[in-house]
C-alpha angles and dihedrals in degrees: 000000000000093000090055090055091047091051091049090051091050092050091049090052093047094048097081091046092050091048091053089048093054092046093050091048091051092050091047093050092047092055092049094052108102121231115253111269091242093055110114090349109177140174089220106101094198091053091049092049091049091047092048095053111116118227145140116270119204121160137126133204096356117159111243090237089058097052090107088061094061120091093244096054101031110148095022114149110212145162129204118206101256093222090053101089094161089066095049093054095038115116116208135196128198134168115179133146125216099359129139116248087244089057092045091052090047090052088053089051092051097044096044100029094242130156118224129181134176109240122202114193114181112248094015134083114268115255141183119250117211128194140151 
């Protein structure tokens, strides 16, 4: 009977550690999943080169409209649908090592249920359109 109680105590102590392990594995797997090839597909070679640059992404609680101010997305041209107030006020967090910007943006779309498209307007720089 005592061994049963000892086993129950051990299991109770191990539960939080196992939960943390499962969560860390899930996060690790999510950041290694590549973005679909069609995601932010563009005919603009410079935009594609910028999107396919590998980097470390590390920011917390950044408003979507301020993504171009982060180190990872410096220089990003973007537009938020003006009628989409939930996107403007949305704060996002992402920590990922050795991912492309395309993959990082895809992870944000998955995590925060966003829609992103690459927009090419003749005579203007390409940009990324973001909406909810």
